[in-house]
C-alpha positions in Angstrom: 59.7 124.7 122.2 56.6 126.6 124.3 58.9 126.5 126.9 61.3 128.8 124.8 59.0 130.8 124.0 58.0 131.5 127.6 60.9 132.1 129.0 61.9 134.4 126.3 58.4 136.5 126.8 59.1 136.9 130.6 62.2 138.0 130.2 62.7 140.7 127.8 58.6 141.9 128.9 59.5 145.1 130.8 58.9 145.3 134.5 57.6 148.8 134.1 54.7 147.2 131.9 53.8 145.4 134.5 51.3 146.9 136.9 49.1 145.5 139.8 45.5 146.7 140.8 47.1 148.1 143.6 50.1 150.0 141.4 47.0 151.5 139.1 44.4 152.7 142.1 47.2 154.3 143.4 48.2 156.0 140.5 47.5 160.0 140.2 49.4 161.8 137.4 48.6 160.4 133.7 52.0 161.1 133.1 55.4 162.9 135.2 57.3 163.2 132.8 57.0 165.7 129.4 59.7 166.0 126.5 58.6 169.4 124.8 61.3 168.8 123.0 62.6 172.5 120.9 61.4 175.8 121.7 61.7 179.9 121.0 63.8 180.8 124.8 63.0 184.4 125.9 59.2 183.6 126.1 56.8 182.3 128.8 56.2 178.1 128.7 53.0 176.5 130.5 53.1 172.8 130.5 49.4 170.7 132.2 50.0 167.3 133.9 46.7 166.1 133.7 45.4 163.7 137.2 42.9 161.8 138.2 42.0 160.7 142.0 41.9 157.0 141.7 42.8 156.5 144.8 39.5 155.7 146.6 40.1 158.1 148.9 40.3 162.2 148.5 43.4 163.6 148.3 44.9 166.6 149.1 47.9 168.8 147.6 50.0 170.0 150.5 52.8 171.6 149.0 55.2 172.2 146.5 59.1 172.2 146.1 60.6 173.3 142.9 64.0 173.4 141.5 64.2 177.0 139.8 63.3 180.0 140.6 61.9 180.6 137.0 59.0 178.4 137.8 55.4 178.9 139.0 53.2 175.9 139.8 49.4 176.0 139.9 47.5 173.0 141.8 44.2 172.9 143.4 44.0 174.3 146.7 40.6 172.5 147.4 40.4 168.8 148.3 40.5 166.0 145.1 37.8 163.5 145.6 37.7 159.9 144.4 37.6 159.8 140.4 37.9 163.7 140.4 40.0 164.5 137.2 42.4 168.2 137.1 45.7 169.7 136.3 49.0 170.8 138.0 50.4 173.6 135.6 53.8 174.8 135.5 54.3 177.9 134.2 58.4 178.1 132.6 60.4 181.7 132.3 62.7 181.3 129.3 63.7 184.5 129.1 67.7 184.8 128.6 67.4 180.2 129.1 69.7 178.6 126.1 70.1 174.9 125.4 69.1 172.1 127.2 66.8 172.9 130.0 65.8 170.5 132.5 63.0 172.0 134.8 61.5 169.7 138.4 58.1 170.3 140.6 58.2 167.7 144.1 54.4 167.4 144.6 53.5 166.7 148.2 50.0 165.1 148.9 48.4 163.6 151.9 48.2 159.7 151.6 50.6 159.7 149.0 54.5 159.0 148.1 55.8 162.6 146.7 55.5 162.4 143.2 58.3 164.5 140.8 56.5 166.0 137.2 59.8 166.9 135.0 59.7 169.6 132.0 62.7 169.0 129.5 63.6 170.6 126.3 65.7 172.8 124.8 65.6 176.6 123.5 67.1 178.1 120.6 
């Protein structure tokens, strides 16, 4: 019975919940996807992505690529020291946008793989 229980636990444990120490140290953003739900159209939206540099190295965000001209990405221009916290702010102009939207920003940081920050929601 114990063997069956262990096998079932291994089968149904999501892989995303299993992280090595290396993965935890390399994590930079607290979350990379935010669903803001339903918001009014015809206004400006501001979303913050929090980070903490757990890499043990100084990180420099070298650039950002966004999927829409309606977005402005505000990120630190100075080096981010180990254990330093902060935010990357994304402003979205929702004027004349109706329905479901998906916005992404690709963050390029020296010493880290590119990170995609996603914002989803719906305007009414």
